[in-house]
C-alpha positions in Angstrom: -22.1 15.9 -3.2 -21.3 18.8 -0.9 -18.0 20.5 -0.7 -16.3 22.9 1.7 -16.0 26.5 0.6 -13.3 26.6 -2.1 -10.0 28.3 -1.7 -7.8 29.7 -4.5 -4.5 28.4 -3.1 -3.0 26.5 -0.2 -4.5 23.5 1.4 -8.1 22.2 1.4 -9.9 19.4 3.2 -13.5 18.1 3.2 -15.3 15.1 4.6 -18.6 16.3 3.0 -18.2 14.1 -0.1 -19.9 10.8 -0.9 -19.3 8.4 -3.8 -21.9 5.6 -4.4 -23.2 6.2 -0.9 -19.8 5.9 0.7 -18.2 8.7 2.8 -15.1 10.2 1.2 -12.4 12.4 2.6 -10.6 14.8 0.1 -7.3 16.4 1.0 -5.4 18.7 -1.4 -3.0 21.5 -2.0 -1.6 23.1 -5.1 0.5 20.0 -5.9 -1.4 16.9 -4.6 -4.9 15.6 -4.4 -5.6 12.6 -2.2 -9.0 10.9 -2.0 -9.8 8.4 0.9 -12.7 5.9 1.2 -13.7 6.2 4.8 -16.3 3.5 4.6 -13.9 1.0 3.0 -10.9 0.6 5.1 -9.7 4.2 4.7 -8.4 3.1 1.3 -6.6 5.8 -0.7 -8.2 5.6 -4.1 -6.5 8.6 -5.7 -3.0 10.0 -5.3 -2.9 12.7 -8.0 0.0 14.9 -8.9 -2.0 18.0 -9.9 0.6 19.7 -12.1 0.6 16.7 -14.5 -2.8 15.3 -13.7 -1.2 11.8 -13.2 -2.7 9.5 -10.5 0.1 7.2 -9.3 -2.3 4.4 -8.2 -3.6 1.5 -10.2 -7.3 1.0 -10.9 -8.7 -2.5 -11.0 -10.1 -3.6 -14.4 -13.6 -4.3 -13.0 -14.2 -0.6 -12.4 -16.9 0.2 -9.8 -16.0 0.8 -6.2 -18.2 -1.3 -3.9 -18.6 -1.0 -0.1 -17.9 -4.2 1.8 -21.3 -5.8 2.4 -22.7 -5.1 -1.0 -23.5 -8.6 -2.4 -21.7 -9.3 -5.7 -20.8 -13.0 -5.5 -22.7 -16.2 -5.9 -20.6 -17.8 -3.2 -18.2 -16.4 -0.6 -14.5 -16.9 -1.3 -12.7 -19.2 1.1 -9.8 -16.6 1.3 -12.2 -13.8 2.3 -13.6 -11.0 0.2 -10.6 -8.7 -0.3 -10.3 -9.4 -4.0 -14.1 -9.0 -4.6 -14.0 -5.5 -3.3 -10.5 -4.5 -4.4 -10.7 -1.3 -6.4 -6.9 -0.9 -6.8 -5.4 2.0 -4.9 -3.8 1.7 -1.5 -5.0 -0.5 1.4 -3.9 -1.1 4.9 -3.2 -4.8 5.8 -3.8 -5.7 9.5 -3.5 -7.9 11.5 -2.8 -10.4 8.7 -1.1 -10.1 5.4 -1.5 -12.6 2.6 -4.0 -15.4 2.5 -6.2 -17.0 5.2 -5.0 -18.3 8.5 -6.5 -19.0 12.0 -5.0 -17.3 15.0 -6.3 -17.7 18.6 -9.7 -18.7 17.3 -10.0 -15.9 14.8 -10.3 -16.8 11.1 -8.3 -14.1 9.3 -8.8 -13.7 5.5 -6.7 -12.2 2.8 -5.0 -9.1 4.1 -6.7 -9.1 7.5 -9.6 -7.0 8.8 -9.2 -3.3 8.5 -9.5 -3.0 4.7 -13.2 -3.9 4.9 -14.2 -1.8 8.0 -15.6 1.8 8.1 -13.3 4.3 9.9 -14.3 7.2 12.1 -13.0 10.6 10.8 -12.6 13.9 12.4 -11.0 17.0 10.8 -8.6 18.5 13.3 -6.8 21.2 11.2 -8.2 23.2 8.3 -6.0 26.1 7.2 -4.3 27.3 4.1 -0.9 26.2 5.4 -1.9 22.8 6.8 -4.8 20.4 6.9 -5.2 17.2 9.0 -7.8 14.5 9.8 -7.8 11.9 12.6 -9.1 8.4 11.6 -9.8 5.4 13.9 -11.1 1.9 13.7 -11.4 -1.2 16.0 -11.0 -4.6 14.6 -13.8 -7.2 15.2 -12.1 -10.6 15.3 -9.0 -9.3 17.2 -8.8 -6.7 20.0 -6.9 -3.9 18.3 -7.5 -0.2 18.0 -5.9 1.7 15.1 -5.6 5.5 15.0 -3.9 7.6 12.4 -3.5 11.2 11.5 -3.3 12.2 7.8 -1.6 15.5 7.3 -0.8 17.7 4.3 1.2 20.9 4.2 1.2 23.8 1.7 3.9 23.6 -0.9 4.6 19.9 -0.5 3.4 17.1 -2.8 3.3 14.7 0.0 1.0 13.1 2.6 2.2 12.3 6.2 0.5 9.3 8.0 1.2 9.1 11.7 -0.3 5.9 13.1 -0.7 3.9 16.3 -1.9 0.4 16.9 -3.0 -0.6 20.5 -3.8 -4.0 21.9 -7.1 -3.5 23.9 -7.3 -7.2 24.9 -6.3 -8.8 28.1 -3.7 -11.1 26.6 -0.6 -10.5 24.4 -1.4 -10.4 20.7 0.8 -11.1 17.7 0.2 -9.4 14.3 1.6 -8.3 11.0 1.1 -4.8 9.6 1.6 -3.4 6.2 0.6 -0.7 3.6 -0.4 -2.0 0.2 -0.2 0.8 -2.5 -0.5 -0.6 -6.0 0.8 1.5 -8.9 -0.4 1.7 -12.5 -0.1 3.5 -15.9 1.0 6.0 -16.9 3.5 6.2 -14.0 4.2 2.5 -14.6 5.9 1.7 -17.9 8.9 0.0 -19.3 10.8 3.2 -18.5 10.0 2.9 -14.8 12.7 1.9 -12.2 12.6 1.2 -8.5 15.2 2.4 -6.1 15.2 1.4 -2.4 17.2 1.0 0.7 16.6 -2.8 0.7 19.6 -4.9 -0.3 18.3 -8.4 -0.5 15.4 -10.0 -2.6 13.8 -13.2 -1.3 11.4 -15.0 -3.6 8.0 -15.8 -2.0 7.9 -19.6 -1.2 6.0 -21.7 -3.7 6.1 -22.3 -7.4 4.0 -19.8 -9.4 4.1 -21.2 -13.0 3.7 -17.7 -14.4 6.6 -16.3 -12.4 10.0 -15.6 -14.0 11.6 -17.2 -11.0 11.6 -20.5 -9.2 13.1 -22.2 -6.1 14.7 -20.8 -3.0 16.0 -17.5 -4.5 17.9 -15.0 -2.3 19.9 -12.4 -4.3 20.6 -8.8 -4.9 17.5 -7.1 -6.4 19.4 -5.9 -9.5 20.6 -9.4 -10.4 18.1 -12.2 -9.5 18.6 -15.6 -11.3 15.6 -16.4 -13.5 14.3 -19.9 -14.2 17.0 -20.5 -16.8 19.7 -18.9 -14.6 19.9 -15.6 -16.5 20.2 -12.6 -14.2 17.1 -10.3 -14.1 17.0 -6.9 -12.7 13.7 -6.9 -10.8 14.0 -3.2 -10.1 13.2 -2.4 -13.7 9.5 -2.6 -14.3 8.4 -5.0 -17.1 7.0 -3.3 -20.2 3.2 -3.2 -20.8 3.4 -6.1 -23.2 5.5 -8.4 -20.9 4.1 -11.1 -18.8 5.3 -11.4 -15.2 3.8 -12.7 -11.9 6.4 -12.4 -9.2 6.3 -11.9 -5.5 9.5 -10.9 -3.5 10.3 -9.8 0.0 13.0 -7.0 -0.1 14.9 -7.1 3.2 18.2 -5.9 4.8 17.0 -2.3 4.8 19.8 0.2 5.0 17.2 3.0 4.8 13.5 3.0 5.0 12.6 4.4 1.6 11.7 3.6 -1.9 11.1 5.5 -5.1 9.3 4.5 -8.3 10.5 6.7 -11.1 9.3 7.0 -14.7 12.5 8.3 -16.4 10.6 9.2 -19.6 8.0 11.3 -17.8 10.5 12.6 -15.2 7.9 11.8 -12.5 8.0 9.5 -9.5 6.3 8.3 -6.3 8.4 8.0 -3.2 7.8 6.8 0.4 9.8 7.1 3.6 9.1 4.9 6.6 10.8 3.6 9.8 12.8 0.4 9.0 12.6 -0.5 12.7 8.8 -0.9 12.3 8.7 -1.9 8.6 12.0 -3.8 8.0 10.6 -5.4 4.8 9.1 -4.4 1.5 6.7 -6.8 -0.2 7.2 -6.4 -3.9 4.3 -7.7 -6.0 4.6 -7.7 -9.8 1.4 -8.5 -11.8 1.9 -7.6 -15.4 -0.7 -9.3 -17.7 -0.9 -12.0 -15.1 -1.9 -14.1 -13.3 -4.0 -15.9 -15.8 -6.6 -17.0 -13.3 -9.1 -15.2 -11.0 -9.5 -12.5 -10.2 -7.3 -10.8 -12.9 -7.5 -13.2 -15.8 -4.4 -11.5 -17.4 -5.9 -8.0 -17.1 -3.5 -6.4 -14.7 -0.5 -4.2 -15.2 0.6 -3.2 -11.8 3.2 -3.5 -9.1 2.9 -2.9 -5.4 5.7 -1.8 -3.0 4.4 -2.5 0.5 6.3 -1.6 3.8 5.6 -4.5 6.1 6.5 -5.5 9.7 6.9 -9.2 8.7 7.5 -11.8 6.1 6.7 -14.2 4.5 2.9 -13.7 3.9 0.3 -15.1 6.3 0.6 -14.3 10.1 1.2 -17.9 11.1 4.1 -18.1 8.7 5.5 -14.9 10.0 5.3 -16.3 13.6 7.1 -19.4 12.4 9.8 -17.2 10.8 10.0 -15.0 14.0 9.2 -11.7 12.2 5.8 -11.1 13.7 5.2 -8.2 16.1 3.6 -8.6 19.5 1.9 -6.2 21.9 1.3 -6.8 25.6 -2.2 -5.9 26.9 -2.7 -2.2 26.7 0.6 -1.6 24.8 0.9 0.4 21.6 3.2 0.7 18.6 3.4 3.9 16.7 5.1 5.0 13.4 5.1 7.6 10.7 5.2 7.3 6.9 5.5 10.0 4.3 4.5 9.4 0.7 4.6 11.9 -2.2 5.2 12.7 -5.8 8.4 14.2 -7.2 9.6 15.4 -10.6 13.1 14.2 -11.6 14.7 12.5 -14.5 17.2 10.8 -12.1 15.9 8.1 -9.8 16.7 9.0 -6.1 19.2 6.7 -4.6 18.7 7.7 -1.0 15.8 9.1 1.1 17.4 12.5 1.3 17.2 12.8 -2.5 13.4 12.6 -2.4 12.1 16.1 -3.4 8.4 16.4 -2.7 8.4 20.1 -3.1 7.8 21.6 -6.6 
């Protein structure tokens, strides 16, 4: 590995790292370290709060990070290879979210195309007060160009992501777009609670036998009727010994934000986003479940995912009327900010997120 000349304080950035032969981008300041896998979808594999040494992101139980294309299976999965190469962390889902579908002759697997593609990277700012890198990728089965700028400032435990998707084809194209950060221990525990601007929880269609819920459930997130009718607050994370396999869509967004706060540690992860672009949060809870592949009961994680559309799978979103569409040559841009904060009290609004130490 090679590293840029170290600094004693302020911001640092380097794209001169490799891990298992993959290019890695490292961005950090005194409060936050972020590690991005450039050759694997620009996945964020580390989101570390440096004062406590706690990484907010979940790590998959199988360990090693593999670049897409490394052969590990005896037979390709019908749903695509997202799960085979999933290291945990934070992926981008585009132009499909959820399982396989066919759209305009393109077979789109689980969570789309960009998670498995290498991204171009160019460092555009490298100073003590601010660092930034521009990343770009073109999809292969669909005619899209994605560009994003990752930016970190001195004195803030946050990462800003400004991103644009462009339709380079000659015909209008529909898509769904989301960010898939999955969180794990020690940030995740029975003392962790979710606060969000969403006011309605909608259960993912289909009966998961390991889910605590069944049927056509639409309710307030703090009081969702379980299988026996008992109210369950899905904003309280199950304890490490509990079993839960639930998937919800959180909608009716008053504000584009959420926070995941461990009240015992006094530490949390928060995200701000534009609810006009991402009007829905996908909320996936996988605690000692599901029993089958690929987890076999080995997961303890939740994911809170800003998405353009619901339910999962592009063709379902089209049927539901929540897909996005771009005319030839048109673009859609947005900005997210994600960070760590220290507080015993879960923030109730985006203005209460405090990413500065």
